[in-house]
C-alpha positions as CSV (number, residue, x, y, z in Angstrom):
1,M,-19.9,-0.3,-15.3
2,K,-18.4,2.3,-13.1
3,L,-19.5,2.2,-9.4
4,K,-18.6,4.0,-6.2
5,S,-17.2,2.2,-3.2
6,S,-20.3,3.3,-1.3
7,D,-22.5,1.2,-3.7
8,L,-20.8,-2.1,-2.9
9,A,-22.5,-2.8,0.4
10,S,-26.1,-2.7,-1.1
11,R,-25.0,-4.8,-4.1
12,V,-23.4,-7.5,-1.9
13,M,-26.6,-7.7,0.2
14,A,-28.6,-8.1,-3.1
15,L,-26.3,-10.8,-4.2
16,R,-26.7,-12.7,-0.9
17,N,-30.6,-12.4,-1.3
18,H,-30.4,-13.5,-4.9
19,S,-32.1,-10.4,-6.0
20,L,-29.2,-9.3,-8.2
21,A,-27.5,-11.4,-10.9
22,P,-23.9,-11.8,-10.2
23,P,-21.6,-9.7,-12.6
24,G,-19.3,-11.5,-15.0
25,A,-16.3,-9.7,-13.7
26,V,-15.3,-7.1,-11.0
27,L,-12.3,-4.8,-10.9
28,L,-11.4,-3.5,-7.4
29,Y,-8.5,-1.0,-7.5
30,G,-7.1,2.0,-5.6
31,Q,-4.6,3.3,-3.2
32,D,-6.3,1.8,-0.2
33,Q,-5.5,-1.9,-0.5
34,G,-7.1,-2.7,2.8
35,L,-10.4,-1.7,1.4
36,V,-9.8,-3.5,-1.8
37,L,-9.1,-6.7,0.1
38,A,-12.1,-6.3,2.3
39,A,-14.4,-5.7,-0.7
40,A,-12.9,-8.8,-2.5
41,S,-13.7,-10.9,0.6
42,A,-17.3,-9.6,0.8
43,L,-17.8,-10.4,-2.9
44,R,-16.3,-13.8,-2.6
45,Q,-18.5,-14.8,0.4
46,A,-21.7,-13.5,-1.5
47,T,-21.0,-15.3,-4.7
48,F,-18.8,-18.4,-4.1
49,Q,-19.3,-21.7,-2.5
50,E,-16.1,-22.1,-0.4
51,E,-16.6,-25.9,0.2
52,F,-15.8,-26.4,-3.6
53,A,-12.9,-24.1,-3.8
54,D,-10.5,-26.9,-4.5
55,F,-12.2,-27.5,-7.8
56,N,-13.5,-24.0,-8.7
57,L,-11.0,-21.4,-7.6
58,E,-7.8,-20.4,-9.4
59,T,-5.5,-17.5,-8.8
60,F,-3.3,-15.6,-11.3
61,F,-0.9,-12.8,-10.9
62,G,-0.5,-9.7,-13.2
63,G,3.2,-9.8,-13.5
64,D,3.4,-13.3,-15.0
65,L,0.0,-13.9,-16.5
66,N,-0.2,-16.7,-19.2
67,A,-3.1,-15.8,-21.6
68,E,-3.9,-19.4,-22.6
69,R,-4.2,-20.6,-18.9
70,F,-6.1,-17.6,-17.8
71,L,-8.7,-17.8,-20.5
72,G,-9.0,-21.5,-20.1
73,S,-9.7,-21.1,-16.4
74,C,-12.3,-18.3,-17.0
75,Q,-14.1,-20.5,-19.6
76,S,-14.1,-23.7,-17.6
77,Y,-17.3,-25.1,-16.3
78,P,-17.7,-25.2,-12.4
79,F,-17.6,-28.7,-10.7
80,L,-20.3,-29.4,-8.2
81,A,-21.2,-25.8,-7.8
82,S,-23.0,-23.0,-9.7
83,R,-20.1,-20.7,-10.3
84,R,-16.2,-20.7,-10.6
85,L,-14.1,-17.8,-9.1
86,V,-11.0,-16.7,-10.9
87,L,-8.8,-14.2,-9.0
88,L,-6.4,-12.0,-10.8
89,K,-4.1,-10.1,-8.3
90,D,-1.6,-7.4,-9.0
91,A,-3.4,-6.4,-12.2
92,D,-1.7,-3.0,-12.3
93,Q,1.4,-5.1,-13.4
94,L,-0.2,-6.5,-16.5
95,S,1.7,-6.0,-19.7
96,T,0.1,-4.1,-22.6
97,A,-0.7,-7.4,-24.3
98,M,-2.3,-9.0,-21.2
99,N,-4.4,-5.9,-20.5
100,Q,-5.9,-6.4,-23.9
101,V,-6.5,-10.1,-23.3
102,V,-8.5,-9.3,-20.1
103,V,-10.5,-6.5,-21.9
104,Q,-11.4,-8.8,-24.8
105,Y,-12.6,-11.5,-22.3
106,L,-15.0,-8.7,-20.9
107,K,-16.9,-8.5,-24.1
108,R,-18.0,-12.2,-23.7
109,P,-17.5,-13.3,-20.1
110,S,-18.5,-16.8,-19.0
111,P,-22.0,-16.8,-17.3
112,S,-20.7,-19.3,-14.8
113,T,-17.4,-17.6,-13.7
114,L,-16.8,-14.5,-11.6
115,L,-13.5,-12.9,-12.7
116,L,-12.4,-10.9,-9.6
117,V,-9.6,-8.5,-10.6
118,L,-7.5,-6.7,-7.9
119,A,-5.1,-3.8,-8.6
120,G,-3.3,-0.9,-7.1
121,N,-3.7,2.5,-8.3
122,L,-4.8,2.8,-12.0
123,E,-4.7,6.0,-13.9
124,A,-7.9,7.3,-15.8
125,K,-6.3,6.4,-19.1
126,S,-5.7,2.8,-18.0
127,V,-6.8,0.2,-20.6
128,L,-8.0,-2.1,-18.0
129,R,-9.9,0.6,-16.1
130,K,-11.6,1.9,-19.3
131,G,-12.5,-1.7,-20.4
132,F,-14.2,-2.4,-17.0
133,E,-16.0,1.0,-17.0
134,A,-17.4,0.4,-20.5
135,S,-18.4,-3.2,-19.7
136,S,-22.1,-4.0,-19.4
137,D,-21.5,-7.1,-17.3
138,G,-18.6,-5.8,-15.3
139,W,-18.2,-3.7,-12.2
140,C,-15.3,-1.1,-11.7
141,I,-15.0,0.2,-8.2
142,P,-12.1,2.5,-6.9
143,F,-11.1,2.6,-3.3
144,Y,-9.3,5.9,-2.2
145,P,-7.8,6.5,1.3
146,L,-10.4,7.4,3.8
147,E,-10.4,10.9,5.3
148,G,-12.2,12.9,8.0
149,R,-15.6,11.5,9.0
150,E,-15.3,8.4,6.8
151,L,-12.1,7.4,8.5
152,R,-13.5,8.2,11.9
153,Q,-16.5,6.0,11.2
154,W,-14.3,3.2,9.9
155,L,-12.2,3.2,13.0
156,A,-15.2,3.3,15.3
157,V,-16.8,0.3,13.5
158,Q,-13.6,-1.7,13.5
159,L,-13.3,-1.3,17.3
160,Q,-17.0,-1.8,17.9
161,Q,-16.9,-5.2,16.1
162,E,-14.3,-6.3,18.4
163,G,-16.4,-5.1,21.5
164,F,-14.7,-1.7,22.2
165,Q,-15.9,1.7,22.6
166,A,-13.5,4.5,22.0
167,D,-13.7,8.0,23.6
168,E,-13.9,11.0,21.2
169,D,-10.4,12.2,21.9
170,A,-9.1,8.8,21.4
171,L,-10.8,8.5,18.0
172,H,-9.6,11.9,17.1
173,Y,-6.0,10.9,17.8
174,L,-6.4,7.7,15.8
175,C,-7.7,9.7,12.9
176,E,-4.7,11.9,12.9
177,H,-2.1,9.2,13.1
178,L,-3.7,6.2,11.2
179,A,-4.8,7.9,8.0
180,G,-3.8,6.1,4.9
181,D,-4.1,2.5,3.8
182,T,-6.6,0.8,6.1
183,R,-4.5,-2.4,5.9
184,N,-1.8,-0.7,7.9
185,S,-4.4,0.9,10.2
186,R,-5.9,-2.4,10.9
187,Q,-2.5,-3.8,12.0
188,E,-2.2,-0.9,14.4
189,L,-5.7,-1.4,15.7
190,E,-4.9,-5.1,16.4
191,K,-1.9,-4.0,18.5
192,L,-4.3,-1.7,20.5
193,I,-6.8,-4.5,21.0
194,L,-4.2,-6.7,22.3
195,F,-2.9,-4.1,24.6
196,M,-6.5,-3.3,25.9
197,G,-7.1,-6.9,27.1
198,D,-10.4,-7.0,29.0
199,Q,-10.7,-3.3,29.2
200,R,-13.5,-2.4,26.9
201,R,-13.3,1.4,26.9
202,V,-10.4,2.9,24.9
203,R,-9.1,6.1,26.3
204,L,-6.6,8.6,24.8
205,D,-3.8,7.4,27.2
206,D,-4.3,3.9,25.8
207,V,-4.0,5.1,22.3
208,L,-1.0,7.2,23.1
209,A,0.7,4.2,24.7
210,M,0.3,2.0,21.6
211,V,-0.1,4.2,18.6
212,G,1.6,7.5,19.6
213,E,4.8,6.8,17.6
214,T,3.4,4.9,14.8
215,T,3.7,7.6,12.0
216,T,7.0,9.2,13.2
217,Y,8.9,6.0,14.2
218,S,8.3,4.1,10.9
219,G,10.3,3.5,7.8
220,F,8.4,6.3,6.1
221,G,9.2,8.7,9.0
222,L,12.9,7.7,8.8
223,A,12.9,8.3,4.9
224,A,11.2,11.7,5.3
225,A,13.6,12.8,8.1
226,I,16.7,11.8,5.9
227,T,15.5,13.7,2.7
228,A,14.7,16.7,5.0
229,G,18.4,16.6,6.2
230,Q,17.3,16.0,9.8
231,L,20.4,13.9,10.9
232,Q,19.8,13.6,14.6
233,E,16.1,12.9,14.1
234,A,16.8,10.3,11.5
235,L,19.4,8.6,13.7
236,A,16.9,8.6,16.6
237,I,14.3,7.0,14.5
238,L,16.6,4.4,13.1
239,D,17.7,3.4,16.7
240,K,14.0,3.0,17.6
241,L,13.2,0.8,14.6
242,L,16.3,-1.4,15.0
243,E,15.4,-1.8,18.6
244,S,11.9,-2.9,17.8
245,G,13.2,-5.6,15.3
246,E,12.8,-4.0,12.0
247,E,14.8,-5.5,9.3
248,P,17.6,-3.2,7.9
249,I,17.1,-4.5,4.4
250,A,13.4,-3.5,4.6
251,L,14.3,-0.1,5.8
252,L,16.7,0.4,3.0
253,G,14.0,-0.5,0.6
254,V,11.8,2.2,2.0
255,I,14.5,4.8,1.8
256,S,15.5,3.8,-1.8
257,Q,11.8,4.0,-2.9
258,R,11.4,7.6,-1.5
259,L,14.5,8.6,-3.4
260,R,13.2,7.2,-6.6
261,R,9.8,8.7,-6.2
262,L,11.2,12.1,-5.4
263,G,13.3,11.9,-8.7
264,L,10.2,10.9,-10.7
265,C,8.1,13.6,-9.1
266,G,10.8,16.3,-9.7
267,E,11.1,15.3,-13.3
268,G,7.3,15.3,-13.7
269,L,6.9,18.8,-12.2
270,A,9.7,20.2,-14.4
271,Q,7.7,18.8,-17.4
272,G,4.6,20.7,-16.3
273,K,2.6,17.7,-15.2
274,D,-0.4,18.2,-12.9
275,P,0.7,17.7,-9.2
276,K,-2.6,15.9,-8.5
277,G,-2.0,13.4,-11.3
278,L,1.7,12.8,-10.1
279,A,0.4,12.4,-6.5
280,A,-2.0,9.6,-7.7
281,Q,0.6,8.0,-10.0
282,L,3.3,7.9,-7.3
283,Q,0.8,7.1,-4.5
284,I,1.8,10.0,-2.3
285,F,-0.4,10.1,0.7
286,W,-2.3,13.4,0.9
287,K,-1.1,14.5,4.2
288,E,2.6,14.1,2.9
289,Q,2.1,15.9,-0.4
290,T,3.2,19.4,0.7
291,L,6.4,18.2,2.2
292,F,7.0,15.7,-0.7
293,F,6.4,18.3,-3.4
294,A,8.7,20.8,-1.6
295,Q,11.5,18.2,-1.4
296,S,11.1,17.1,-5.0
297,R,11.4,20.7,-6.2
298,T,14.4,21.6,-4.1
299,I,16.5,18.5,-4.0
300,P,18.7,18.4,-7.0
301,A,18.6,15.4,-9.2
302,R,22.3,14.8,-8.7
303,R,21.9,14.5,-4.9
304,L,19.1,12.0,-5.4
305,A,21.4,10.0,-7.8
306,D,24.2,10.1,-5.3
307,G,21.8,8.9,-2.6
308,L,20.7,5.8,-4.7
309,L,24.4,5.0,-5.1
310,Y,24.8,5.1,-1.4
311,C,21.8,2.8,-1.0
312,L,23.2,0.4,-3.6
313,E,26.5,0.2,-1.6
314,A,24.6,-0.4,1.6
315,D,22.6,-3.1,-0.1
316,R,25.8,-4.8,-1.1
317,Q,27.2,-4.6,2.5
318,L,23.9,-5.9,4.0
319,K,24.0,-8.9,1.7
320,G,27.6,-9.8,2.6
321,G,29.3,-8.3,-0.4
322,S,32.1,-6.5,1.4
323,E,35.5,-7.9,2.2
324,T,35.2,-7.0,5.8
325,P,31.7,-7.9,7.1
326,I,30.0,-4.9,8.8
327,P,27.1,-5.4,11.3
328,P,23.8,-4.5,9.6
329,G,22.9,-1.8,12.3
330,Q,26.2,0.0,11.6
331,V,25.7,-0.2,7.8
332,M,22.3,1.5,8.2
333,E,23.7,4.2,10.6
334,R,26.5,5.0,8.1
335,L,23.9,5.3,5.4
336,V,21.7,7.6,7.4
337,M,24.6,9.8,8.2
338,R,25.7,10.0,4.6
339,L,22.2,10.7,3.2
340,A,21.0,13.2,5.8
341,S,24.3,15.1,5.6
342,R,24.0,15.2,1.8
343,F,20.3,16.4,1.8
344,G,21.0,18.8,4.7
345,G,23.5,20.6,2.4
346,R,26.5,19.3,4.4
347,R,29.3,17.5,2.6
348,P,29.3,13.9,4.0
349,A,32.6,12.6,5.4
350,A,34.6,10.4,3.2
351,S,34.6,7.7,5.8
352,Y,32.9,7.0,9.2
353,P,34.3,5.6,12.3
354,E,33.8,1.9,12.9
355,S,31.8,2.6,16.0
356,L,29.1,5.3,16.1
357,S,28.3,4.8,19.8
358,A,29.9,8.0,20.8
359,R,27.8,10.2,18.7
360,P,25.7,12.8,20.5
């Protein structure tokens, strides 16, 4: 059964009041994993007796799902409780065969088990998604990134629940800079809440002090500056991130992921694929799509391939694979210089000085 995310609150309330029979299975999926996890928590609280979790809760993961164990768990009887809860996480990583196993189970789900399936983005043609949408005893609920009024309302509610009231200009700034996955937004709000202390009114100055650089000075901002060929900006962002304690290997992962996604996007566009479909498939945030599509169209595949080779070399150096150990920060500085120069249309130097402290 296909439902909207806005339908969930009333159904959870009905489950709590016992005026609605619990479903046999629920699929929660989408780009906003913060909302997915919040929905899973609400359903769990409404349908499951936590005091018996040791006996009646089992968790599986899509990447290594064992069909026999999974089906055995779903079909087991609850112990000292009315229902079991079976969690299947990372369902977007299910193999073709395991997708079929789950869909077949939906045809005759156990009446004493709630199967709660969590996934990232699923295309319309997904076997799992189609199976849940066609199920008479299953719910299928997508969660997309909040925008505009919905995001503003979510931010206001999150702050109100913690006892804070935000000025209008502060809320407006938060909307502009915390759009995307609410899981990440929640982390930034927690920093803001700690910063506020006993002061209950959130002003724009408070937000600027804590959130002002969140979007720009992030791994994503670094990767975007690199592929735009903005060398000085990329180096400045890298310095900020390293000073704040970001792990070089994690930043390298973000950069590599952007290069791979740009390559996949460029290939898809060349094949005439729908840009909206590509954006959903590659999980490109809506505010980033204009820049991302422009870069995927203009950056040659050869440069992206070269960039991935540079990243591979940096990965080896960070993991101690070079004969002469190089400090992690210096490895990342060299990588950023090589990549930004390459994407900026400049030929990167064959080698870089051991110390980059003298750069402008």
